[in-house]
C-alpha positions, 0 to 999 in steps of 0.5 A: 507460525514459522518464519517461512509460513509468515513469508508465504502469508505476506506474499498472499497478502501483497497479492490481495492488496494489489486488488485494492485501488486508490479511487483517484489514481487508478493504481493499486495501493501496494504499487502506489506505495501506500502500504508502509508495513505488514507485520504478522504475529505467530497467531496469524494476526496481521498489522498493517501501517498504511498512508494516503496520497493526501492527508485530507482524503475524504474517503480515508475510512473507506480505503482502510476498510477495503484494506482490512476486508481484502486482507481478512479474505486471505486464508491463514489470516486470523485478524487484521489491524490497519493503522493509518499513518502520515509519517513519513508523508507519502511521495511518488518515491515510495511507488514500486517500479510496477506502479511507476510504469502504470502511472506513466502508461496512464498519465503519459509522464514519469511521476518520479522524474517530475517529483525529483525535478520539482523537489530535488528528490526529497520525500 
């Protein structure tokens, strides 16, 4: 698989990840910043590192399964491995601009500004 093919496949994977939503925060997991890494090998095997908003999430295994199922549905993906990681820990600073806007529309405040005020901008 060429670099161009991998980049096209990655774009399709990101689009499908935007259909998977965090059950507690009604924002998709990509814009929420839960996807840390998407690697695609030459055979079309996709390796994803993802995290959770809280390490003790009781539905972690369900969310990992939802990610794997969604990515497997993308034409060109031969297999997918999803790894749950907690380093670095998630923070609102990882959200995309779209995720940040969605959060503000839903909850009425800018979570990144609130996070920076509370923590001084650290992870």
